[in-house]
C-alpha positions in Angstrom: -128.9 -48.8 -81.8 -125.1 -48.7 -81.9 -123.1 -49.8 -78.8 -121.4 -46.9 -77.0 -117.7 -46.4 -77.5 -115.5 -48.4 -75.2 -113.9 -46.4 -72.4 -111.0 -47.7 -70.3 -112.9 -46.9 -67.1 -115.3 -49.7 -67.8 -112.7 -52.2 -66.5 -113.3 -54.9 -69.1 -111.2 -55.5 -72.2 -113.2 -54.9 -75.4 -114.0 -57.9 -77.5 -111.5 -59.0 -80.2 -112.9 -59.1 -83.7 -111.0 -60.7 -86.6 -111.7 -59.1 -90.0 -111.0 -61.2 -93.0 -111.1 -60.1 -96.7 -108.8 -60.8 -99.6 -109.1 -57.2 -100.5 -106.9 -55.5 -97.9 -108.5 -52.1 -98.2 -112.0 -53.6 -97.5 -110.6 -55.4 -94.4 -108.8 -52.3 -93.2 -112.0 -50.1 -93.6 -114.1 -52.5 -91.5 -111.3 -52.8 -88.9 -111.0 -49.0 -88.7 -114.7 -48.7 -88.1 -114.6 -51.2 -85.3 -111.5 -49.6 -83.8 -113.3 -46.3 -83.7 -116.1 -47.6 -81.6 -113.8 -49.4 -79.3 -113.3 -53.0 -80.5 -109.9 -54.6 -80.7 -109.2 -55.9 -84.2 -107.0 -58.3 -86.1 -106.7 -58.5 -89.8 -106.3 -61.5 -92.2 -106.4 -61.5 -96.0 -107.1 -65.2 -96.6 -109.0 -68.1 -95.1 -105.8 -70.0 -94.0 -104.7 -67.1 -91.9 -108.1 -66.6 -90.5 -108.2 -70.2 -89.2 -104.7 -69.9 -87.7 -105.5 -66.5 -86.0 -108.7 -67.9 -84.6 -106.8 -70.8 -83.1 -104.2 -68.5 -81.6 -106.2 -65.5 -80.4 -109.7 -66.9 -80.0 -111.6 -63.8 -81.1 -115.2 -63.1 -79.9 -116.3 -62.5 -83.5 -115.1 -63.0 -87.1 -116.2 -60.9 -90.0 -115.4 -63.2 -92.9 -115.6 -62.6 -96.7 -117.1 -65.6 -98.5 -115.3 -65.4 -101.8 -111.5 -65.6 -101.4 -108.9 -67.6 -103.4 -107.4 -70.8 -102.0 -109.6 -71.1 -98.9 -112.9 -69.3 -99.2 -115.0 -68.1 -96.2 -117.3 -71.1 -96.3 -114.4 -73.5 -95.8 -112.7 -71.3 -93.3 -115.9 -71.0 -91.3 -116.2 -74.8 -91.1 -112.6 -75.1 -89.9 -113.1 -72.4 -87.3 -116.3 -74.1 -86.0 -114.2 -77.4 -85.5 -111.7 -75.7 -83.3 -111.9 -75.9 -79.5 -114.4 -73.2 -78.5 -115.2 -72.6 -82.2 -118.9 -72.8 -81.4 -118.7 -69.7 -79.2 -117.2 -67.4 -81.9 -119.8 -65.2 -83.6 -119.2 -65.7 -87.3 -120.5 -63.0 -89.7 -120.4 -63.6 -93.4 -119.7 -60.4 -95.4 -120.0 -60.7 -99.2 -120.9 -58.9 -102.4 -122.9 -62.0 -103.4 -126.2 -61.8 -101.5 -128.4 -64.3 -103.3 -130.4 -67.0 -101.7 -127.9 -69.7 -102.5 -125.1 -67.8 -100.9 -127.2 -67.2 -97.8 -128.1 -70.9 -97.6 -124.5 -72.0 -98.1 -123.3 -69.6 -95.3 -126.0 -70.9 -92.9 -125.0 -74.6 -93.7 -121.3 -73.7 -93.2 -122.0 -72.5 -89.7 -122.2 -68.7 -90.0 -124.4 -66.9 -87.4 -125.2 -63.9 -89.6 -125.0 -62.8 -93.2 -124.3 -59.2 -94.4 -124.0 -57.9 -97.9 -121.5 -55.4 -99.4 -121.5 -52.4 -99.3 -121.5 -52.8 -95.6 -124.0 -50.8 -93.5 -122.0 -50.0 -90.3 -125.1 -50.1 -88.0 -126.0 -53.6 -89.3 -122.5 -54.9 -88.4 -122.4 -53.2 -85.0 -125.7 -54.7 -84.0 -124.5 -58.2 -84.7 -121.2 -58.0 -82.7 -120.8 -58.9 -79.0 -121.5 -55.9 -76.8 -118.6 -53.7 -75.8 -119.9 -53.5 -72.2 -121.0 -56.8 -70.6 -124.5 -56.6 -69.1 
């Protein structure tokens, strides 16, 4: 079941989600989906930027591509987890490589969830923090 769209009358600020993919169009498409249902979003196109943005903005969740040049998602995940409050961030791996080895590596790096591409919107929305606190 998808979370209901955020409405300003609810009083709470919607969760911030950082979307990271070295393919800018992929990152923008995921962010647009999240914006449409009411999340606040930030974009990054590499692992270094993702780590820096997590430190500065402390998002509730990060949707992170695993295979990126320079600093891939596995290394970025490890760095994010080491930050103050890094353990409270919901980290979601998003990758085109969905084999058992990739899943195991993502789990060992500290990801909470693993999703394959092409992304099923409902699958992602079910893994994100709720828009409306209970």
